[in-house]
C-alpha positions in Angstrom: 0.0 0.0 -0.1 3.0 2.4 0.5 3.5 5.2 2.8 0.4 7.3 3.8 2.5 10.2 4.7 2.0 12.3 7.8 -1.2 12.1 9.8 -3.8 15.0 9.2 -3.5 17.9 11.9 -6.7 19.1 13.5 -7.5 22.6 12.9 -8.5 24.1 16.2 -8.5 27.7 15.6 -5.3 28.4 17.3 -3.8 30.2 14.3 -0.7 28.4 14.4 -1.6 26.5 11.1 -2.9 29.6 9.3 0.3 31.5 9.3 -1.5 34.7 10.7 -1.6 36.4 14.0 -5.2 37.4 13.7 -8.3 36.1 11.8 -8.7 38.6 9.1 -9.6 37.3 5.8 -8.1 38.1 2.4 -8.9 41.6 1.5 -11.6 42.3 -1.0 -9.3 43.6 -3.8 -7.9 40.0 -4.0 -11.4 39.0 -5.4 -11.7 41.6 -8.1 -8.2 42.6 -9.3 -7.2 41.6 -12.7 -3.6 42.0 -11.8 -3.9 39.6 -8.9 -5.9 37.1 -11.1 -2.9 37.0 -13.7 -0.4 36.7 -10.8 -2.5 33.5 -9.8 -2.4 32.2 -13.2 1.3 32.4 -12.9 2.0 31.4 -9.6 -0.9 28.8 -8.9 -2.5 27.5 -12.1 0.9 27.4 -14.0 2.8 25.2 -11.3 0.4 23.5 -8.8 -1.1 20.2 -9.2 -4.6 20.3 -10.2 -7.1 17.7 -9.4 -9.0 17.0 -12.5 -11.0 13.7 -12.7 -11.2 9.9 -12.1 -9.7 7.2 -14.4 -12.9 5.6 -14.6 -13.8 8.2 -17.0 -11.2 7.2 -19.6 -11.9 3.5 -20.0 -11.3 2.8 -23.7 -8.5 3.5 -26.2 -9.0 7.0 -27.2 -11.2 8.3 -24.7 -10.5 11.9 -24.1 -11.4 14.9 -21.6 -10.9 18.5 -22.8 -10.6 21.2 -20.0 -9.9 25.0 -19.8 -8.5 26.2 -16.4 -7.5 29.8 -16.1 -7.0 30.4 -19.6 -5.1 27.1 -20.2 -6.7 24.8 -22.7 -5.5 20.9 -22.4 -6.8 17.6 -22.7 -6.4 13.9 -21.1 -6.5 11.0 -23.4 -6.0 7.3 -23.2 -3.3 5.8 -25.5 -3.2 2.5 -27.3 -0.9 1.4 -24.7 -3.4 2.0 -21.9 -1.5 5.1 -20.7 -3.3 8.1 -19.7 -1.4 11.3 -21.0 -2.1 15.0 -21.1 -1.3 17.6 -23.7 -1.9 21.3 -24.3 -4.7 21.8 -26.7 -2.5 23.4 -29.2 -1.5 22.5 -32.8 2.3 22.8 -33.3 1.6 24.4 -36.9 -0.3 27.7 -36.3 -1.7 27.1 -32.8 -5.2 26.3 -33.5 -6.9 24.0 -30.8 -6.4 20.4 -31.7 -9.7 19.7 -29.9 -12.0 22.4 -31.1 -13.8 24.5 -28.5 -17.4 24.0 -30.0 -17.0 20.2 -30.1 -17.8 17.8 -27.2 -15.5 18.4 -24.1 -15.4 14.5 -24.0 -15.5 11.7 -26.3 -13.3 9.1 -28.2 -10.6 9.8 -30.9 -8.5 7.4 -32.9 -6.5 10.2 -34.5 -5.9 13.7 -33.2 -6.4 15.8 -36.5 -6.2 19.6 -36.4 -9.1 21.1 -38.3 -7.1 24.2 -39.7 -4.6 22.8 -41.7 -4.8 19.0 -41.5 -1.7 18.4 -39.1 -2.5 15.0 -37.1 -1.0 13.4 -34.1 -1.3 9.8 -32.6 -2.7 9.3 -29.2 0.6 9.4 -27.7 1.0 13.1 -29.1 3.6 12.4 -31.8 3.2 14.0 -35.0 1.8 11.8 -37.5 1.2 13.8 -40.7 2.1 17.5 -41.6 0.6 17.8 -45.2 3.1 19.4 -47.5 5.5 20.3 -45.0 7.2 17.2 -44.2 7.6 16.6 -48.0 8.7 20.1 -49.0 10.7 21.3 -46.1 14.1 19.7 -45.9 14.9 21.2 -42.5 11.6 19.9 -40.9 12.1 17.5 -38.2 9.0 15.6 -37.4 10.0 14.1 -34.2 10.3 17.6 -32.6 6.8 18.6 -33.5 4.6 16.4 -31.3 2.0 18.0 -29.0 3.1 19.7 -25.9 2.8 17.4 -22.9 1.8 18.3 -19.4 2.6 16.2 -16.3 0.0 13.7 -15.3 -0.2 11.8 -12.0 -2.5 9.0 -11.2 -2.9 8.2 -7.4 -3.7 4.9 -5.7 -7.5 5.8 -5.7 -7.4 6.4 -9.4 -7.7 10.2 -9.1 -6.2 12.0 -12.0 -3.9 15.2 -11.4 -2.0 17.4 -13.8 0.6 20.1 -13.5 1.2 22.5 -16.4 4.8 23.6 -15.5 7.0 23.4 -18.5 9.9 21.3 -16.8 11.1 17.8 -16.8 10.2 17.5 -13.0 7.7 20.0 -11.5 9.2 22.4 -8.9 6.1 21.4 -6.8 6.0 17.7 -6.3 2.6 16.0 -5.9 4.1 14.0 -2.8 5.0 17.3 -1.1 1.4 18.6 -1.0 -0.9 15.4 -1.2 1.2 12.4 -0.2 -1.2 10.2 1.6 -4.4 11.7 0.6 -5.4 8.7 -1.5 -4.8 6.3 1.6 -6.9 8.0 4.3 -8.6 5.5 6.6 -12.0 7.3 6.0 -11.8 6.4 2.2 -11.7 2.7 3.1 -15.4 2.1 2.8 -15.3 3.3 -0.7 -14.1 1.0 -3.5 -13.6 3.4 -6.3 -13.8 0.5 -8.9 -17.4 0.1 -7.9 -18.4 3.8 -8.9 -19.4 4.3 -12.6 -19.3 8.0 -14.0 -22.9 9.0 -14.4 -22.9 12.4 -15.7 -21.2 16.0 -15.9 -22.7 19.3 -15.3 -21.7 22.9 -14.8 -22.8 26.4 -13.5 -21.3 29.6 -14.2 -20.7 31.9 -11.3 -20.3 35.8 -11.4 -17.5 35.8 -8.7 -13.9 35.0 -8.0 -12.9 31.3 -7.8 -11.6 32.0 -4.3 -15.2 33.0 -3.1 -16.2 29.6 -4.0 -13.4 28.0 -2.2 -13.9 30.1 0.9 -17.6 29.1 1.0 -16.7 25.2 0.7 -14.1 25.3 3.3 -16.6 26.3 6.4 -19.9 25.2 7.5 -20.6 28.2 9.5 -23.2 29.3 7.1 -24.9 25.8 7.2 -27.5 26.5 9.8 -29.0 29.5 8.0 -28.5 28.9 4.5 -28.7 24.9 4.2 -31.6 23.7 6.3 -31.0 20.3 4.8 -27.7 20.1 6.6 -28.8 21.4 9.8 -31.7 18.8 9.9 -29.3 16.0 9.2 -25.9 16.6 10.9 -25.2 17.9 14.4 -23.2 21.0 13.3 -21.9 21.4 16.7 -19.5 18.7 16.1 -18.3 20.1 12.8 -14.4 19.9 12.6 -11.6 20.1 10.0 -8.1 18.5 9.6 -5.3 19.5 7.3 -2.6 17.4 5.5 -0.6 19.5 3.3 -2.7 20.7 0.4 -5.9 18.9 1.7 -8.5 20.0 4.1 -10.6 17.1 5.5 -14.1 18.1 7.0 -16.0 15.8 9.5 -19.7 16.0 10.2 -21.8 13.7 12.6 -25.1 12.5 11.7 -28.0 13.5 14.1 -29.9 10.5 15.7 -32.0 8.7 13.3 -30.5 10.5 10.5 -27.8 9.3 7.9 -25.6 11.0 5.4 -24.2 7.7 4.0 -20.6 8.1 5.1 -20.5 11.6 3.9 -16.9 12.6 3.5 -15.9 15.9 2.0 -12.5 17.2 1.4 -10.8 20.2 -0.4 -7.8 19.8 -2.5 -6.0 23.2 -2.9 -6.1 25.2 -5.0 -9.5 24.6 -6.8 -11.0 21.2 -6.5 -13.2 19.4 -3.8 -14.6 15.7 -3.6 -17.8 14.7 -1.5 -17.8 11.1 -1.1 -21.0 9.2 -0.1 -22.1 5.4 -0.2 -24.5 5.8 -3.1 -22.3 8.2 -5.2 -19.6 10.7 -5.1 -19.0 14.0 -6.8 -16.1 16.3 -7.7 -16.2 20.1 -8.0 -13.6 22.0 -10.0 -13.6 25.9 -9.6 -12.2 26.7 -12.9 -11.5 30.6 -13.0 -12.4 32.5 -16.2 -11.4 35.9 -15.1 -11.0 38.0 -12.0 -14.9 37.8 -11.1 -16.1 34.9 -13.2 -15.6 31.1 -12.5 -17.0 27.8 -14.0 -18.1 25.5 -11.5 -17.7 22.2 -13.2 -19.1 18.8 -11.6 -18.4 15.1 -12.1 -20.9 12.6 -10.7 -20.0 8.9 -10.1 -22.6 6.5 -9.0 -22.3 3.1 -7.2 -23.0 0.3 -9.3 -25.5 -1.2 -6.8 -27.0 2.1 -5.8 -30.9 2.3 -6.2 -32.6 4.9 -8.2 -34.2 6.1 -5.1 -30.9 6.2 -2.9 -28.9 8.0 -5.8 -31.7 10.4 -6.7 -32.5 11.4 -3.0 -28.6 12.0 -2.3 -27.7 13.6 -5.5 -30.8 16.0 -5.3 -30.0 17.0 -1.9 -26.4 17.8 -2.7 -27.3 19.6 -5.9 -29.6 22.0 -4.0 -26.8 22.8 -1.7 -24.4 23.8 -4.7 -27.1 25.9 -6.1 -27.8 27.6 -2.7 -24.0 28.3 -2.4 -23.7 30.0 -6.0 -26.4 32.3 -4.8 -24.4 33.1 -1.7 -21.2 33.8 -3.7 -23.1 35.7 -6.5 -24.4 38.2 -4.0 -21.4 38.6 -1.8 -19.1 39.1 -4.9 -21.3 42.3 -5.8 -20.2 44.0 -2.5 -16.7 42.9 -3.1 -16.5 44.7 -6.2 -17.9 47.9 -4.7 -14.9 48.9 -2.5 -17.1 49.4 0.3 -15.9 46.3 2.2 -12.4 45.8 2.9 -12.0 42.6 5.0 -13.7 40.7 7.7 -12.7 38.9 11.0 -13.4 35.3 10.4 -14.6 32.8 13.1 -11.5 31.0 14.4 -13.2 27.4 14.8 -15.7 27.3 12.1 -13.8 29.2 9.5 -10.4 27.9 10.3 -10.4 26.0 7.1 -11.0 29.2 5.0 -7.9 30.9 7.0 -5.6 27.6 6.1 -6.7 27.6 2.2 -6.3 31.3 2.3 -2.6 31.0 3.7 -1.7 28.7 1.0 -2.8 30.9 -1.8 -1.2 33.9 -0.2 2.1 32.1 0.2 1.9 31.1 -3.3 1.4 34.4 -5.2 3.7 36.4 -2.6 6.4 33.9 -3.2 6.2 33.7 -7.0 6.0 37.7 -7.0 9.1 37.7 -5.1 10.8 35.5 -7.6 9.6 37.9 -10.4 11.1 40.8 -8.6 14.3 39.1 -8.2 14.1 38.5 -12.0 14.1 42.4 -12.8 10.4 42.6 -12.3 9.9 40.3 -15.3 6.8 37.9 -15.2 7.7 34.2 -14.9 5.1 31.8 -16.6 6.0 28.3 -15.5 3.8 26.8 -18.1 5.3 28.6 -21.1 8.1 27.6 -23.5 11.5 28.2 -22.4 13.6 30.5 -24.6 15.6 27.6 -26.1 12.3 25.7 -26.9 10.5 28.9 -28.3 13.3 29.5 -30.7 16.1 32.2 -30.1 15.7 34.2 -33.2 15.7 37.7 -34.0 12.0 38.3 -34.2 11.6 37.2 -30.6 14.7 39.0 -29.3 13.1 42.3 -30.9 9.6 41.9 -29.1 11.2 40.6 -25.7 13.5 43.9 -25.8 10.4 46.0 -26.3 8.7 44.4 -23.3 11.8 45.1 -21.3 11.6 48.6 -22.1 8.0 48.8 -21.3 8.4 47.7 -17.8 8.1 50.5 -15.1 7.7 53.1 -18.0 4.5 55.2 -19.0 3.2 55.6 -22.4 4.2 58.8 -24.0 1.5 61.4 -23.8 1.6 63.7 -26.8 
């Protein structure tokens, strides 16, 4: 079974795990600033491990899933050798998406053909055909024009993670953040192979992705806004534990009530998993801008779950998700006005919020410090290196122009 890593640590509201001397939340400007959002794209979504799906969605050769997270388009696909790989959704010829945005976000492909000029790739990402170019350009190197790969990790429970950093080994290892997350004792009642993908659905939220994460990471609001939770769970016994980039939440059923072994967890930065006996579902909070987020759900049903058990549980949790969206939409409107700065959080019920915000704060501030040490130049870990991009005169010209623009104002005539 392997090592399960360090034991989770209880979050008791003492503040020692949040990195703060007080319980003040992130300021409102962090939820509306385009500049901060662009920094998050560089510091978080370009270099952290992102939980995306489960291997039970990719069962046949050629099965694929296309995603867009914080402006990065990529896909997962199962190869003829049974391996699940990930690639940026970018043709090597003229950058057209290999899997078109208007096409289905999931399906099966036996060849990856670009609609624009007909370049095609195998399921392993290797270039198969470049019409005209490979025959007429003597210097063309077919083996160097495969799709751009991304890092993929499949844990022992079958969950699939990706990392977009363009490096042989990501600077943030999966183990450093999530070692043992797939071996928690509370997951033992759930045999993942007995759950079958049922369906996916999504909602658009007019709010910052962190507002959604904040909302998930506490149940302080449950008594007033989720009457179903309050009726089923003894919220006075609500607790949270942390282990690296995971926050585990524990709720106790009221006498005579059952939430079917409900086991919810948050996985930094933008994913959650909610396990129950009849089904489980994953939520991904995929940012679209500083004030827009796509809430993307994947639902997996136990093979023996009755229609009644599945429908009752699924309808309950879907209603909770809709209620949460309404809360976040309304709060974001006030975050946008500048009237509100930052609030004082409840140290026990909202300690999960404080801890997740600590991880976000450390990531963006740490990355910005690296950029300042780099002369103020932005560092995009997912982008091609200079040697990969081609060290040519055209690129040097534009890079020099950008360097001159840093710290200078546009000339006023």
